[in-house]
DSSP file (Angstrom, degrees, kcal/mol; ACC not computed):
  #  RESIDUE AA STRUCTURE BP1 BP2  ACC     N-H-->O    O-->H-N    N-H-->O    O-->H-N    TCO  KAPPA ALPHA  PHI   PSI    X-CA   Y-CA   Z-CA
    1    1 A M              0   0    0      0, 0.0     2,-0.1     0, 0.0     5,-0.0   0.000 360.0 360.0 360.0 135.3  -63.1   43.4   43.9
    2    2 A S     >  -     0   0    0      1,-0.1     4,-2.0     4,-0.0     3,-0.2  -0.337 360.0-108.8 -76.6 159.6  -62.3   46.3   46.3
    3    3 A K  H  > S+     0   0    0      1,-0.2     4,-2.0     2,-0.2     5,-0.1   0.872 119.4  54.1 -53.2 -41.9  -63.8   49.7   46.1
    4    4 A N  H  > S+     0   0    0      1,-0.2     4,-2.4     2,-0.2    -1,-0.2   0.888 106.4  50.8 -64.2 -39.6  -60.5   51.1   44.9
    5    5 A N  H  > S+     0   0    0     -3,-0.2     4,-2.2     2,-0.2    -1,-0.2   0.882 108.4  52.5 -65.4 -38.1  -60.2   48.7   42.1
    6    6 A K  H  X S+     0   0    0     -4,-2.0     4,-1.0     2,-0.2    -2,-0.2   0.924 111.5  46.7 -62.1 -45.4  -63.7   49.5   40.9
    7    7 A I  H  < S+     0   0    0     -4,-2.0     3,-0.5     1,-0.2     4,-0.4   0.919 114.1  47.1 -62.3 -46.1  -62.9   53.2   40.9
    8    8 A N  H >< S+     0   0    0     -4,-2.4     3,-0.8     1,-0.2     4,-0.5   0.840 102.5  63.6 -66.9 -35.5  -59.6   52.7   39.0
    9    9 A K  H 3< S+     0   0    0     -4,-2.2    -1,-0.2     1,-0.2    -2,-0.2   0.846 116.7  28.3 -56.9 -37.5  -61.1   50.4   36.4
   10   10 A H  T >< S+     0   0    0     -4,-1.0     3,-1.7    -3,-0.5     4,-0.3   0.302  89.6 106.4-107.3   6.1  -63.3   53.2   35.1
   11   11 A E  T <  S+     0   0    0     -3,-0.8     3,-0.3    -4,-0.4    -1,-0.1   0.863  90.1  32.1 -59.9 -39.5  -61.2   56.2   36.0
   12   12 A Y  T >  S+     0   0    0     -4,-0.5     3,-1.7     1,-0.2    -1,-0.3   0.158  84.5 118.4-104.6  20.5  -60.0   56.9   32.4
   13   13 A E  T <  S+     0   0    0     -3,-1.7    -1,-0.2     1,-0.3    -2,-0.1   0.856  77.9  42.1 -57.2 -40.8  -63.2   55.7   30.8
   14   14 A N  T 3  S+     0   0    0     -4,-0.3     2,-0.3    -3,-0.3    -1,-0.3   0.194 109.3  71.7 -95.6  18.1  -64.2   59.1   29.2
   15   15 A T  S <  S-     0   0    0     -3,-1.7     2,-1.1     2,-0.0    68,-0.1  -0.831  86.2-110.8-124.1 164.2  -60.6   59.9   28.1
   16   16 A N  E     +A   82   0A   0     66,-0.6    66,-3.6    -2,-0.3     2,-0.4  -0.814  49.1 172.4 -96.9  98.0  -58.3   58.7   25.4
   17   17 A A  E     -A   81   0A   0     -2,-1.1     2,-0.5    -5,-0.3    64,-0.2  -0.879  22.3-153.3-110.0 138.8  -55.6   56.9   27.5
   18   18 A T  E     -A   80   0A   0     62,-2.8    62,-1.9    -2,-0.4     2,-0.3  -0.942  21.2-126.3-109.5 125.0  -52.8   54.8   26.2
   19   19 A L  E     +A   79   0A   0     -2,-0.5    60,-0.2    60,-0.2     3,-0.1  -0.550  35.7 168.0 -68.0 126.6  -51.4   52.1   28.4
   20   20 A V  E     -     0   0A   0     58,-3.0    17,-3.2    -2,-0.3     2,-0.3   0.684  54.2 -49.0-114.0 -29.3  -47.6   52.8   28.6
   21   21 A G  E     -AB  78  36A   0     57,-1.8    57,-2.7    15,-0.2    -1,-0.3  -0.943  54.1 -88.8-178.5-159.2  -46.5   50.5   31.4
   22   22 A F  E     -AB  77  35A   0     13,-2.1    13,-3.0    -2,-0.3     2,-0.4  -0.954  17.6-143.0-140.7 151.0  -47.0   49.3   35.0
   23   23 A A  E     +AB  76  34A   0     53,-2.7    53,-1.7    -2,-0.3     2,-0.3  -0.965  24.0 174.1-116.0 136.6  -45.8   50.2   38.5
   24   24 A R  E     -AB  75  33A   0      9,-2.5     9,-3.7    -2,-0.4     2,-0.3  -0.954  35.5-107.6-136.5 154.4  -45.0   47.6   41.1
   25   25 A K  E     - B   0  32A   0     49,-0.5     7,-0.2    -2,-0.3    44,-0.0  -0.645  45.8-108.3 -76.0 139.3  -43.6   47.6   44.6
   26   26 A S    >   -     0   0    0      5,-3.0     3,-0.7    -2,-0.3    -1,-0.1  -0.172  28.0-106.8 -62.6 163.7  -40.1   46.3   44.7
   27   27 A N  T 3  S+     0   0    0      1,-0.2    -1,-0.1     2,-0.1    -2,-0.1   0.874 124.0  48.7 -61.4 -37.3  -39.4   42.9   46.3
   28   28 A A  T 3  S-     0   0    0      1,-0.0    -1,-0.2     3,-0.0    -2,-0.0   0.656 108.2-130.2 -76.7 -13.8  -37.8   44.7   49.3
   29   29 A G  S <  S+     0   0    0     -3,-0.7    -2,-0.1     2,-0.2     3,-0.1   0.633  80.6 105.4  76.8  16.5  -40.8   47.0   49.5
   30   30 A R  S    S+     0   0    0      1,-0.1     2,-0.3    -5,-0.0    -3,-0.1   0.348  78.1  31.0-109.0   7.8  -38.7   50.1   49.7
   31   31 A A  S    S-     0   0    0     -5,-0.1    -5,-3.0     2,-0.0     2,-0.5  -0.980  72.9-118.1-155.0 162.2  -39.2   51.5   46.2
   32   32 A V  E     -B   25   0A   0     -2,-0.3     2,-0.5    -7,-0.2    -7,-0.3  -0.947  28.7-146.6-105.9 124.2  -41.7   51.5   43.3
   33   33 A K  E     -B   24   0A   0     -9,-3.7    -9,-2.5    -2,-0.5     2,-0.5  -0.784   8.5-155.2 -94.1 131.6  -40.5   49.9   40.1
   34   34 A L  E     -B   23   0A   0     -2,-0.5     2,-0.6   -11,-0.2   -11,-0.2  -0.913   6.2-167.3-108.1 128.5  -41.7   51.3   36.8
   35   35 A S  E     -B   22   0A   0    -13,-3.0   -13,-2.1    -2,-0.5     2,-0.5  -0.959  10.7-169.8-118.1 111.5  -41.8   49.2   33.7
   36   36 A I  E     -B   21   0A   0     -2,-0.6     2,-0.6   -15,-0.2   -15,-0.2  -0.873  21.8-132.8-106.7 128.5  -42.3   51.2   30.5
   37   37 A N     >  -     0   0    0    -17,-3.2     4,-2.3    -2,-0.5     5,-0.2  -0.709  16.2-151.5 -78.0 118.7  -43.1   49.7   27.1
   38   38 A T  H  > S+     0   0    0     -2,-0.6     4,-2.2     1,-0.2    -1,-0.2   0.845  92.0  52.3 -66.6 -34.6  -40.6   51.5   24.8
   39   39 A T  H  > S+     0   0    0      2,-0.2     4,-1.1     1,-0.2    -1,-0.2   0.946 112.3  44.3 -66.8 -45.6  -42.9   51.1   21.7
   40   40 A A  H  4 S+     0   0    0      1,-0.2     4,-0.3     2,-0.2     3,-0.2   0.868 112.4  54.0 -64.6 -36.2  -45.9   52.7   23.5
   41   41 A F  H >< S+     0   0    0     -4,-2.3     3,-1.7   -21,-0.2    -1,-0.2   0.915 103.7  54.9 -62.6 -44.2  -43.6   55.4   25.0
   42   42 A Q  H 3< S+     0   0    0     -4,-2.2    -1,-0.2     1,-0.3    -2,-0.2   0.792 104.5  55.3 -60.5 -29.0  -42.3   56.4   21.6
   43   43 A D  T 3< S+     0   0    0     -4,-1.1    -1,-0.3    -3,-0.2    -2,-0.2   0.460  86.4 108.5 -84.7  -1.5  -45.9   56.9   20.4
   44   44 A C  S <  S-     0   0    0     -3,-1.7     2,-0.1    -4,-0.3    38,-0.0  -0.492  75.1-111.3 -75.0 144.1  -46.7   59.4   23.2
   45   45 A A        -     0   0    0     -2,-0.2    12,-0.5    12,-0.1     2,-0.3  -0.409  35.2-151.0 -67.3 150.1  -47.1   63.1   22.5
   46   46 A T  E     -D   56   0B   0     10,-0.2     2,-0.3    -2,-0.1    10,-0.2  -0.746   8.4-155.0-117.3 167.2  -44.5   65.3   23.9
   47   47 A Y  E     -D   55   0B   0      8,-2.1     8,-2.9    -2,-0.3     2,-0.5  -0.977  12.2-136.3-140.3 155.5  -44.3   68.8   25.1
   48   48 A V  E     -D   54   0B   0     -2,-0.3     6,-0.2     6,-0.2     2,-0.1  -0.927  15.0-142.6-115.7 129.3  -41.3   71.3   25.2
   49   49 A T    >   -     0   0    0      4,-2.6     3,-2.2    -2,-0.5     0, 0.0  -0.337  35.5 -96.0 -83.5 172.2  -40.6   73.5   28.2
   50   50 A S  T 3  S+     0   0    0      1,-0.3    -1,-0.1     2,-0.1    -2,-0.0   0.723 124.4  57.3 -64.2 -21.0  -39.4   77.1   27.9
   51   51 A D  T 3  S-     0   0    0      2,-0.1    -1,-0.3     1,-0.0    -2,-0.0   0.351 121.7-105.3 -92.7   7.9  -35.8   75.9   28.5
   52   52 A G  S <  S+     0   0    0     -3,-2.2     2,-0.2     1,-0.3    -2,-0.1   0.437  72.7 140.1  90.4  -0.2  -36.0   73.6   25.5
   53   53 A Q        -     0   0    0      1,-0.0    -4,-2.6    -5,-0.0     2,-0.4  -0.554  44.0-138.8 -79.7 142.0  -36.4   70.2   27.3
   54   54 A T  E     +D   48   0B   0     -6,-0.2     2,-0.3    -2,-0.2    -6,-0.2  -0.881  24.8 179.6-105.7 133.4  -38.8   67.7   25.8
   55   55 A Y  E     -D   47   0B   0     -8,-2.9    -8,-2.1    -2,-0.4     2,-0.5  -0.878  25.2-141.5-129.4 157.8  -41.1   65.7   28.1
   56   56 A V  E     -D   46   0B   0     -2,-0.3     2,-0.6   -10,-0.2   -10,-0.2  -0.987  25.1-134.5-116.0 129.8  -43.8   63.0   27.9
   57   57 A Q        +     0   0    0    -12,-0.5    24,-0.3    -2,-0.5     2,-0.3  -0.753  27.7 179.6 -90.8 123.0  -46.6   63.4   30.4
   58   58 A L        -     0   0    0     -2,-0.6     2,-0.4    22,-0.2    22,-0.2  -0.849  10.7-151.7-118.1 157.3  -47.6   60.2   32.1
   59   59 A I  B     -C   79   0A   0     20,-3.2    20,-2.6    -2,-0.3     2,-0.4  -0.979  13.1-177.2-135.1 142.1  -50.3   59.6   34.7
   60   60 A V        -     0   0    0     -2,-0.4    18,-0.1    18,-0.2     2,-0.1  -0.999  37.4-109.8-134.2 132.9  -50.8   57.2   37.6
   61   61 A S     >  -     0   0    0     16,-0.4     4,-2.6    -2,-0.4     5,-0.2  -0.396  17.3-141.8 -63.4 133.1  -54.0   57.2   39.7
   62   62 A L  H  > S+     0   0    0      2,-0.2     4,-2.7     1,-0.2     5,-0.2   0.918 102.7  51.8 -58.0 -46.1  -53.4   58.4   43.2
   63   63 A N  H  > S+     0   0    0      1,-0.2     4,-1.9     2,-0.2    -1,-0.2   0.900 112.0  45.3 -60.8 -42.7  -55.9   55.8   44.6
   64   64 A A  H  > S+     0   0    0      2,-0.2     4,-2.1     1,-0.2    -1,-0.2   0.908 113.1  50.0 -69.8 -41.3  -54.1   53.0   42.8
   65   65 A M  H  X S+     0   0    0     -4,-2.6     4,-2.5     1,-0.2    -2,-0.2   0.878 109.9  50.9 -65.4 -37.1  -50.6   54.2   43.8
   66   66 A S  H  X S+     0   0    0     -4,-2.7     4,-2.3     2,-0.2     6,-0.2   0.914 110.3  49.5 -64.5 -40.3  -51.8   54.5   47.5
   67   67 A G  H  X>S+     0   0    0     -4,-1.9     5,-2.3    -5,-0.2     6,-1.6   0.873 111.3  50.3 -64.0 -36.8  -53.1   50.9   47.3
   68   68 A L  H  <5S+     0   0    0     -4,-2.1     3,-0.4     4,-0.2    -2,-0.2   0.929 112.5  45.3 -66.5 -44.2  -49.8   49.8   45.8
   69   69 A I  H  <5S+     0   0    0     -4,-2.5    -2,-0.2     1,-0.2    -1,-0.2   0.869 113.8  49.5 -69.5 -36.7  -47.7   51.5   48.5
   70   70 A E  H  <5S-     0   0    0     -4,-2.3    -1,-0.2    -5,-0.2    -2,-0.2   0.614 116.4-113.5 -79.4 -12.3  -50.0   50.1   51.3
   71   71 A G  T  <5S+     0   0    0     -4,-0.9    -3,-0.2    -3,-0.4    -4,-0.1   0.592  87.1 115.0  91.5  12.5  -49.8   46.6   49.8
   72   72 A N  S   <S+     0   0    0     -5,-2.3     2,-0.3    -6,-0.2    -4,-0.2   0.691  78.1  40.7 -85.4 -19.0  -53.5   46.3   48.8
   73   73 A R        -     0   0    0     -6,-1.6    -2,-0.2    -9,-0.1     3,-0.1  -0.940  62.1-156.5-124.9 148.4  -52.6   46.1   45.1
   74   74 A A  S    S+     0   0    0     -2,-0.3   -49,-0.5     1,-0.3     2,-0.3   0.742  79.1   3.0 -90.7 -26.9  -49.8   44.3   43.4
   75   75 A V  E     -A   24   0A   0    -51,-0.2     2,-0.3   -53,-0.0    -1,-0.3  -0.987  57.0-166.4-156.0 154.6  -49.6   46.4   40.3
   76   76 A T  E     -A   23   0A   0    -53,-1.7   -53,-2.7    -2,-0.3     2,-0.2  -0.968  28.9-105.0-143.0 161.2  -51.1   49.5   38.7
   77   77 A S  E     -A   22   0A   0     -2,-0.3     2,-0.5   -55,-0.2   -16,-0.4  -0.510  15.4-146.8 -87.4 150.9  -51.1   51.0   35.2
   78   78 A I  E     -A   21   0A   0    -57,-2.7   -58,-3.0    -2,-0.2   -57,-1.8  -0.985  29.3-174.6-111.6 126.2  -49.1   54.0   33.9
   79   79 A N  E     -AC  19  59A   0    -20,-2.6   -20,-3.2    -2,-0.5     2,-0.5  -0.805  27.0-141.4-124.2 160.8  -51.0   55.8   31.2
   80   80 A H  E     -A   18   0A   0    -62,-1.9   -62,-2.8    -2,-0.3     2,-0.7  -0.996  23.5-138.4-118.2 124.7  -50.5   58.6   28.8
   81   81 A L  E     -A   17   0A   0     -2,-0.5     2,-0.4   -24,-0.3   -64,-0.2  -0.748  14.4-142.2 -87.7 116.6  -53.6   60.8   28.3
   82   82 A D  E      A   16   0A   0    -66,-3.6   -66,-0.6    -2,-0.7   -38,-0.0  -0.607 360.0 360.0 -74.8 129.1  -54.1   61.7   24.7
   83   83 A D              0   0    0     -2,-0.4    -1,-0.1   -68,-0.1   -66,-0.1   0.465 360.0 360.0 -78.1 360.0  -55.3   65.3   24.2
């Protein structure tokens, strides 16, 4: 297991994180594809901005995303941090 994978495995250990989906590099390698589980997404907490728009805050590890883009990882998780 690479050093980056070890860091990512325990990154959210002390938080309440919900797995919402996965990010993968496209077959052509020119985009990142996001796959979101609709049931998990519906269960995420939302927040409203001053202009009345509602959002869900999702998080992806920068280390994991860098590894994905560089080709060192095939997939990484997308999480929602529960407050």
